[in-house]
N, C-alpha and C positions, 0 to 999 in steps of 0.2 A: 351589492346595497346595504348596506347595514339596517337592520329591521328593528325598529325601536318599539312595535308592538307586542314582538315577542313571537310572532311566525316564523317556523324552521326556514333557515335560509336554502335548505334542498327545495320546498314548496314552490318558493317563488321562482326559482332556476326552472325547477319543473312547467311553471305555469308559462314562463318566458320561452320555455322550449316548445309551447302547445298543446302541453298536458292538461287536459280538460278536468281531471280528477284534481289536480292539483288547485286548481280555482275554486271547485267545489270545497274541497276541504280548508282553504284558505277562508271562502266566505262563510263557511260554518263556524270558523273559530270567531269571527268577527259577528256574528247573528244576533246575540242578545243586546248586544251594544247597538247594532242598526237597529234592531227593534225596538229597543228603548226612543231612538231618535224619531221614528215614525209614528210611535205611540203619541209623544208629546208635539209634533207639529201635522199631525192629520188633522184636518178641519171638522169641529163638531158635530157640523151637521151632517158629515159621512158616517157618524157612527153607528152600527148597525148595520151599514150597509156596505161599508168596506172595512177591511181589518188589516193591522198591520203584517202579516201574515201573507197576505194578497200583495201587497206591494211590496216585500221582500223577495217573492217567487218572480214577480217581473222583472224587479230591479238585478236579480240572477241573470236572467237569460239579456238582459242590456249588456251587464259586463260583458258577459260572455262575449257578445258581440262587438265589443269595444274594445275587449282586454289589450289589443294591440298598441290602443292609444296610449295606455299606463307603459307597456313595453319600448315605445319609440323613446318617452320621455317620462322617465321616471325620478325625477327631482322631487316628485311629490310622494310622502309617505303610503303604502297600498293601502293602509284605512283610510286615509284622508280622501285619497282617489274614490274608493270603494262606496264613503259616505257620499263623495260628488253624485256618483251614478244613483244612489237612491236617492237622493234629495231631486234631481231631475225628474224621477221616475215618478216620485211624489207630485211635481208640476204638474206633470201630464195627468196624472190622476185627478185632481184637483180640477184641471182645463175640462175633461170628460165628465167629471158628474157636476160641477157645479158652474161651467161657462161663463156667463155675464152675469150670475149670483156670486162669482168671485169679488172677495173684498178688494178694493184697489190696494195694490201692494207698492206704490209708489214711495211711503215711507219707508219700506226695508231696505235691508242693506242687503246691497249685491254681493253674491257671492260666488266667485267663478264663474262670473259674467250674467245668468240669470237672478233673478229675485225670488226669495220666498213668496210663494204666493199665499200660503197661511201665516197670519201676522203673528210675529214673534208676541205682540201685546195679548193678543188674544189667549193663547197658547200660556203664557204666563199668568195671565190674570186667573186662568180657571184652574192652573195647579195650586195658585197660593190660596185660591179661595175654598180647597177642596175638602177641607176639615170641614165646612159648616153644612152638614149633612142633613141635620134632624129637621122634620116638619117646623118645629119651633122657629129654626134658623133662616127660613126659606124667604122671608120679608127682607130681614139683614144681608141676606146674601145677595139679593138681588140688589139691594141699593150699593151696598159694599162693591159688588163687583163693576157698577157701572161708573163708580169714583176711582177705583183702581187702575182699570182699563186705562182711563182718562188721564190720570196722573202716571201711568207707566209710559202713554204716548210721550209724555213732555221730556222723557229720558233722551240722551243720545242712542240713539239708534244702536251704534256700534256698543255700547257698555252695555244697553239692554240684551244684545246679542251674546254678548261676552256672558252674561247672567244666564241666560239659557242654556248655553252651549257648556258652561262649567257646572252648574246647579242640576239641570234636569236633562242633559245628555250626559253629564259625568266624565265629559274629555277634560284631560291633563293641560296645563297651561300651554306647555309646545304643540299639542294639537289644535288649541285653539286659536295659537298665532297663526299656524299654518292655514287653518280653514279661514279666517280673516286675512292674510295676507299682510300681518302686522309683525314687530319683533317681538320675541318673548316678553321683555321687559315692559313693553308698552300693554301687551297684553294682561300681564300682573297688577300695573297700575289700573288700567281700567275696571280690572275684576275687582278690586278694593275699594274703587271709586263707587262701583254699582252696587256693591251689597249697602254700603253707607248711604247711598241715596236711597235704596230699596228700605231699609231700615227705617229710614226718617219718613219716607211715605207711608209705612203699616205706622209708625206710631202717631200719625195723623189722622188715624182712622179709629175714631172712639169706639172702643169694645172688639176690636179685631185679635188682639193677643189675649183679651180676658175670654173670647169664645174659643181662640185656639189651645190655650190651655186647659181649658174647663170641659171642650168638647172631646 
């Protein structure tokens, strides 16, 4: 298997041969990227109760139990497979802690079967409003957040997900295409469209860029 993410081929071979240490080393290589994903998608109601390191520890144990699934069908790149395991672990974490309080995920994009229980819209809105931190901006933040979340909900769900994957998880275009099961050209077109749409959204919010540049 040609490794697009830069893991040494011998580690992948060793892992396929049942070497647990090889899996540990590969997981460690991707840990920062996986941490960024969990930190972005972890429901804000769980901040302080669950952290990204907890989720990754659980995800590693799941990956160790399920690594034969990757070995049997390695058409998926190792990083994308590992990210899928982490995503499913995060779904389980949300279900355990939030249960019936989980936001309806019906509008979210199905990724490799299950849907993200944490709304991409919410995560995007929180990150985009992150620059409004001073007490004097509290009221503005609350008003802008509500408007921004509502407007983001109007975006095409896949475009919104492409935006999240590229900007906040920092995936490459080819990785985004693989995660979403679309062609790379389509992923690129959707990304350009999503960025333009986001700029249009933010430009219609009085004071957003002024606060961003000044705060």
